[in-house]
Phi, psi and omega in degrees: 000031186297314183297312180292328181292340180282353179293130182242166177298321181296315180297318179296315180298318179294322179295316179294315179301314180296320180295320179291343173268014176079018172273140184281075179250146187276054183293325180295320177297321179294319177297317179295324178296317177300317178297319179295320178295322178296321179295329181269002180071026182238175179088155184252357180271135178267143184301313180302318180288328175296315178299316180298317179297314182294315180296316179300316180295318179299310183295323179297314180293317180296329178294327175298313179295321179300315180294319179297320178296320179290327183280316186240002171056228187295340178298321179293319180295319177297323180297316180293314183289339180294343179273357178266170181285339181225079185303315182296313180297323179296317179297316183295315181296317181296315181295319180298315181294321180290322177298326183282317188253342181063215182295340178299338179298333180295341180291331184236358188301326185291346178267355185244120180307144182075312180300329178304317181274332187271329187300314179300312178293330176297317179299319178294318180294330182276359176081024178297149179289151179297319181296315179296317179299312182297322181294307182292321181292326178294317179294317178298321178294322178295316179298315181299313181296317182294323181298316182286327173296317179295321178299317177295323180294315184287328184247039182298326180295315180293333181273004182301322179296320179299316181295319178297322177296320177296321178297319187283317187252345177055227183294337178299324179292321178297322177293322180297325178279317188284322184298312178301323179292321177296320179296321179296315180296319179295321178297318180297316179293322180296324177301316181292316179298316179297321180299315181292318180295322179297325181271358184298326179287349181249037175258153182230137181282156176303322181296318179294318179297317179299320180295318180294320178295315181295327180279357179074025178296155179282093185219133177252125182253126182246124182263127182246026191275316189303325184277354174263331187298143182284315181207354184248154176275123184259145173285163181217191183282132180304137179087354181278161177252124180275128186219159178277117183299327181292321177293322178296320180294330183261003180302139181274341184204126176230124181247118176235110182301155178298138181092357178253132178254143177248131178241126179252143174215149178224190182264355182277129177296335179270001176056035181301307184296314180299320181296319180294318179293318180298319179297319179295321179292324177297323178295336178270006175095008179268106186268331185270063180248132181238154177244132179290120183294122180085357179065198182296329180302317180293321178300312181291321182299333179271006176077024182274156189290150174227165181207160174256005178255122186242159174284168178251166178297325179296319178294322177294321179295320180289323184280321187240348183080015180278128179237125176240113182273119180297154179298140179087353181266128183280149177292150177251000000 
């Protein structure tokens, strides 16, 4: 048991802390290994201290997300959900569940994909008290840690191969597991960064957009805000069409006549939502797509007008000839 015996409280705590910060580290495997060793009467780590270490690491990492959520609100949640295949749906489901269960969601969030990462910043954004957050998150962290320790204890025989591998390869096995996962996470993040950088040359400043609108240029402005907003109806740029970014990304057909420019804007200063939609439109052959630099925040910061009355897709089609076919709708 040499490899498993080298496991320390510090290594376990760092693995748990890193995983709760969304790094692909095998903390659950380590907890199960400790449980399996305890069942066999082996190992030098005691269960109470392992639980204490794991809970402390979980709460420490979740507190970072809680503070980020309180500081930057929905921007942090959008950032996390932007790494999923359905950002809008992920935000809506997470918000719905938190609205229904409140801080009690923290008791089970660690067992549910995505909620594990979104719940702490949601609690911060919703104005939960620090005491309440720490209390529920501590209990949820304890349950999560205990479940994996218990699983290792109950299935110690089945985990014997895992323990033998740890004995044989030690930290090398952890690197073998962790490095590919880290590379995958880095690749996913790099895709988003490249996407934004690729579209950086196709950004338009609020001043330029205002000038084009005032000059009567053939330009269609698409607002992606309502589907990002957590609970309030947001005003937008006059003349824009408010649309669901997920539907735009999944549209089977988008027709933009020659000489017409499309400008997308969202509420994110990093233009995550706009960039994803613009990339999808480019794949459909729409090349003249622009992103409003700085989103609506930049537009408002410059004192430019906003409205809660928006144009419709039909009006945009009549005025500019732009056709956006919703997903699942057959061509006529």
